[in-house]
C-alpha positions in Angstrom: 0.0 0.0 0.0 1.0 3.6 -0.6 4.0 5.1 1.2 2.9 7.8 3.6 5.0 10.4 2.1 3.2 10.3 -1.2 -0.3 9.5 0.1 -2.2 12.7 -0.5 -5.8 11.8 0.2 -8.0 8.7 0.4 -9.7 8.8 -3.0 -7.9 9.6 -6.2 -9.4 10.8 -9.4 -8.7 11.0 -13.1 -8.5 8.5 -15.9 -5.9 7.4 -18.4 -6.2 5.3 -21.5 -5.1 1.7 -21.0 -4.0 0.1 -24.2 -5.0 -3.5 -24.6 -3.0 -3.8 -27.8 -0.7 -6.8 -27.8 -3.0 -8.9 -25.7 -4.5 -11.6 -27.9 -8.0 -10.9 -29.2 -8.3 -7.6 -27.3 -8.8 -4.2 -28.9 -7.4 -1.0 -27.5 -10.0 0.6 -25.2 -10.1 3.2 -22.4 -9.2 2.0 -18.9 -12.7 1.9 -17.6 -14.8 -0.6 -15.7 -16.5 -1.3 -19.0 -13.2 -2.2 -20.6 -12.5 -4.6 -17.8 -16.0 -6.2 -18.0 -16.4 -7.0 -21.7 -19.6 -8.4 -23.3 -20.2 -12.1 -23.3 -21.4 -14.5 -26.0 -24.2 -13.3 -28.1 -23.4 -9.6 -27.5 -20.8 -9.2 -30.2 -17.6 -9.6 -28.1 -15.5 -12.1 -26.2 -16.6 -13.1 -22.7 -15.1 -11.1 -19.9 -11.9 -12.6 -18.3 -13.1 -11.6 -14.8 -14.5 -14.6 -13.0 -14.0 -17.1 -15.8 -11.6 -19.3 -13.9 -11.7 -20.7 -10.4 -8.3 -22.4 -10.1 -4.7 -21.9 -11.0 -4.2 -25.7 -11.2 -2.1 -28.0 -9.1 0.4 -26.1 -7.1 4.1 -26.8 -7.1 6.5 -26.6 -4.1 10.2 -25.7 -4.0 12.8 -25.0 -1.3 14.0 -21.4 -1.8 15.9 -19.6 0.9 14.3 -20.0 4.3 11.0 -21.2 2.8 9.4 -24.0 1.0 7.3 -21.9 -1.5 4.0 -23.0 -3.0 3.4 -21.6 -6.4 1.3 -21.9 -9.5 2.9 -22.2 -12.9 1.3 -22.0 -16.4 2.3 -21.3 -19.9 5.2 -22.7 -21.9 8.3 -23.7 -19.9 10.6 -21.9 -22.3 8.5 -18.7 -22.5 9.6 -15.3 -21.1 8.9 -15.3 -17.4 6.4 -13.1 -15.6 6.1 -13.3 -11.8 2.8 -12.2 -10.3 2.8 -11.1 -6.6 -0.3 -10.8 -4.4 -1.1 -8.6 -1.5 -3.0 -8.8 1.8 -5.6 -10.0 2.6 -5.4 -11.8 -0.6 -3.5 -14.7 -2.2 -2.6 -16.2 -5.6 -6.2 -16.3 -6.7 -6.0 -12.6 -7.4 -4.4 -13.8 -10.6 -6.8 -16.6 -11.5 -7.9 -14.8 -14.6 -4.7 -12.9 -15.4 -2.5 -16.0 -15.6 -4.4 -17.8 -18.4 -4.4 -14.6 -20.5 -0.6 -14.3 -20.1 0.0 -18.0 -20.7 -2.0 -17.7 -23.9 0.4 -15.0 -25.0 3.4 -17.4 -24.6 4.5 -16.3 -21.1 5.7 -18.7 -18.4 3.6 -17.4 -15.5 4.8 -17.9 -11.9 2.4 -17.0 -9.1 3.9 -17.7 -5.6 2.2 -17.6 -2.2 4.0 -15.0 -0.1 5.4 -16.1 3.3 2.6 -16.8 5.7 0.1 -17.6 3.0 -1.3 -20.8 1.4 1.1 -23.7 1.1 4.3 -21.7 1.7 6.1 -22.8 4.8 9.2 -21.9 6.8 11.8 -24.7 6.6 12.8 -24.3 10.2 10.3 -24.1 13.1 12.8 -21.8 14.9 13.0 -19.3 12.1 12.1 -15.7 12.9 8.6 -15.1 11.4 9.8 -11.9 9.9 7.8 -9.8 7.4 9.9 -6.7 7.0 9.8 -5.4 3.4 13.4 -6.6 2.4 12.9 -10.2 3.4 9.7 -10.6 1.3 11.7 -9.3 -1.7 14.6 -11.7 -0.9 12.0 -14.5 -0.9 11.2 -13.8 -4.6 14.9 -13.6 -5.5 15.4 -17.0 -3.8 12.5 -18.4 -5.7 14.0 -17.1 -9.0 17.3 -18.7 -8.1 15.7 -22.0 -7.2 13.8 -22.0 -10.5 16.9 -20.9 -12.4 15.2 -17.8 -13.6 17.7 -15.1 -14.4 15.3 -12.3 -15.2 11.5 -11.8 -15.2 8.8 -9.2 -15.7 7.5 -8.5 -12.1 3.9 -7.4 -11.5 2.0 -6.9 -8.3 -0.3 -4.9 -6.1 -0.3 -4.1 -2.3 2.5 -6.2 -0.7 3.3 -7.5 -4.2 3.8 -3.9 -5.6 6.2 -3.1 -2.7 8.1 -6.4 -3.3 8.4 -5.9 -7.0 9.4 -2.2 -6.5 12.2 -3.3 -4.2 13.6 -5.9 -6.7 13.4 -3.4 -9.5 15.2 -0.8 -7.5 17.9 -2.9 -5.9 18.4 -5.8 -8.3 17.4 -4.3 -11.7 19.4 -7.1 -13.4 16.7 -9.5 -12.2 13.7 -7.4 -13.3 13.1 -7.0 -17.1 10.1 -4.7 -16.6 7.7 -3.7 -13.8 3.9 -3.4 -13.4 3.1 -1.8 -10.0 -0.3 -1.0 -8.7 -0.3 2.3 -6.7 3.1 3.0 -8.0 6.1 3.4 -5.6 5.5 1.7 -2.3 9.0 1.2 -0.8 8.6 2.0 2.9 10.5 4.7 4.9 9.7 4.0 8.5 10.8 7.5 9.7 8.3 9.0 7.2 5.7 6.7 8.6 5.9 8.4 12.0 4.1 11.4 10.5 0.3 11.5 10.7 -1.8 11.5 7.6 -5.0 13.5 7.1 -7.8 12.0 9.2 -9.7 10.5 6.3 -6.5 8.7 5.2 -5.8 7.5 8.7 -9.3 6.0 8.8 -8.5 3.9 5.7 -5.6 2.4 7.6 -7.7 1.3 10.6 -6.5 -2.3 10.6 -2.9 -1.3 10.7 -3.5 0.4 14.0 -5.7 -2.4 15.2 -2.9 -4.9 14.5 -0.6 -2.8 16.7 -2.5 -4.0 19.8 -2.9 -7.3 21.6 -6.7 -7.0 21.0 -5.9 -6.8 17.2 -3.7 -9.9 17.4 -6.5 -11.8 19.0 -9.0 -10.4 16.5 -6.9 -11.5 13.6 -6.4 -14.9 15.1 -10.1 -15.5 15.9 -11.8 -13.5 13.1 -9.3 -13.8 10.2 -12.0 -14.6 7.6 -14.6 -12.0 8.6 -11.9 -9.3 9.0 -10.5 -10.1 5.6 -13.9 -9.9 4.0 -14.5 -6.5 5.6 -11.2 -5.3 4.1 -12.1 -6.7 0.7 -15.4 -4.8 0.8 -13.8 -1.5 1.9 -10.9 -1.8 -0.5 -13.0 -2.6 -3.6 -16.4 -0.9 -3.2 -17.6 -1.7 -6.8 -16.4 -5.4 -6.9 -19.4 -7.8 -6.4 -17.4 -10.9 -5.5 -19.3 -14.0 -4.3 -18.8 -16.3 -1.4 -17.0 -18.9 -3.5 -14.5 -16.3 -4.7 -13.7 -15.2 -1.2 -13.6 -18.7 0.1 -10.9 -19.8 -2.3 -8.6 -17.1 -1.0 -9.6 -17.4 2.6 -8.3 -20.9 2.7 -4.8 -19.5 2.4 -5.2 -17.7 5.7 -5.1 -21.1 7.5 -1.3 -21.1 7.1 0.2 -21.6 10.6 2.3 -18.5 10.2 -0.4 -16.2 8.8 -1.1 -14.2 11.9 2.6 -13.8 12.9 3.5 -12.6 9.4 0.7 -10.2 9.0 1.2 -8.7 12.4 4.9 -8.3 12.0 4.6 -6.7 8.6 2.3 -3.9 9.8 4.0 -3.5 13.2 7.4 -3.3 11.5 6.2 -0.6 9.1 5.1 1.5 12.1 8.3 1.0 13.9 6.6 -1.1 16.6 8.5 -4.4 15.8 12.2 -5.0 15.1 13.5 -6.5 11.9 16.4 -8.7 11.4 19.7 -6.8 11.9 21.2 -8.7 9.0 19.1 -6.6 6.7 19.7 -3.2 8.3 22.0 -2.1 5.5 19.5 -3.0 2.9 16.7 -1.3 4.8 18.7 1.9 5.0 19.2 1.8 1.3 15.4 1.3 0.8 14.6 4.1 3.2 16.6 6.4 1.1 14.0 6.0 -1.7 16.0 4.6 -4.6 14.7 5.3 -8.0 13.5 2.6 -10.4 15.1 2.6 -13.8 13.5 -0.5 -15.5 10.6 0.0 -17.9 7.5 0.5 -15.8 3.7 0.8 -16.1 1.9 2.0 -12.9 -1.7 1.3 -12.4 -4.2 3.0 -10.0 -7.7 1.8 -9.2 -9.9 4.9 -9.3 -12.0 3.8 -6.4 -9.2 2.2 -4.4 -9.1 4.0 -1.0 -5.3 3.9 -1.2 -4.9 5.6 -4.6 -3.1 8.9 -4.2 -4.4 12.1 -5.8 -2.9 13.4 -9.0 -3.2 10.5 -11.5 0.2 9.1 -10.6 2.0 12.4 -10.1 2.7 11.7 -6.5 5.3 9.0 -7.4 6.2 9.9 -11.0 9.7 11.1 -10.1 10.6 7.7 -8.6 10.6 6.1 -12.1 13.5 7.1 -14.3 13.2 4.7 -17.2 10.5 4.2 -19.8 7.2 4.8 -18.1 3.4 4.9 -18.5 0.6 5.4 -16.0 -3.0 4.2 -16.2 -5.9 4.9 -14.0 -8.6 2.3 -14.1 -12.1 3.8 -13.7 -14.5 2.0 -11.4 -11.8 -0.4 -10.2 -10.7 -0.8 -6.6 -7.7 -2.2 -4.8 -7.5 -5.8 -6.1 -6.7 -4.7 -9.6 -5.7 -8.0 -11.1 -8.9 -9.8 -10.0 -11.2 -6.8 -10.7 -9.7 -5.9 -14.0 -7.7 -8.9 -15.3 -7.6 -7.9 -18.9 -6.3 -4.4 -18.1 -3.7 -5.9 -15.8 -2.6 -8.5 -18.3 -2.4 -5.9 -21.0 -0.1 -3.8 -18.8 2.3 -6.8 -18.5 2.3 -7.4 -22.3 2.7 -3.7 -23.0 5.5 -3.0 -20.5 7.4 -6.0 -21.9 7.5 -4.4 -25.3 8.8 -1.0 -24.1 
């Protein structure tokens, strides 16, 4: 989610054209909710991608760094690689409709469960259940190493955007191109000490809830109901059904889920310590390194965490080839709410 320094207000505005050129069978259209929800059979167009799929197929597992990572894979094994990274409180099913679109375009699509989610597990029961920003990025580097992937297009939202941003900034040799929802999300914990306007603070209610023991108990005991509430707040126009939520909610049964979620949000507020081994890397990230790889940033117009200014708040952080798109009528979970527009951004940025 958005770094506090660039978070201007809760609701953003404005629209940009989102080219769907290059995505098989899709014409170029404005980045609107209508473009994301195309007409079905009998109406003169292809069926909408959103909600067409319910599974990413059988998951694979691989030891990578301190984790055994569960991930979905689709597309040709020798295709160019794209790694899709989810956020919280979500999981790999955010990409259930994006992955088939990209696989059909010839990409090898990798969708991993982040630490604390789904079938991803720590290899050691004694390992620090750490969720500071640097270690989540290092998990993805470890996964790439384990799969012998030298370079990939990275695309994500929420925790996934932050993770992809970090890799693009610190290890650009591993990132061919970047799609980042809500732009530049690398955290500066000193900046996070400054209060936001009250309306923006309200949107972050769960972050402060998780700072308390009451919040820990609430997450432990009410993880599904709490996540559903966040889904509804984050995506006010998305009419998801019980089955859609249930497929993702199963990932919250991971034994490390509560510890990882709490540490992530507490660490960001300076209320939990990280691992000293990563202090140097965190200092580098806190300095706000620019990102030079080709990038497309996406904003959901009705996402409560979208900053004002149609991407202007973070534009200076991207020094390479760049485009920004605001998706009208779309909320926080961009890949699941607007899979065609998200997949198009991946294809387009890869051709920059």
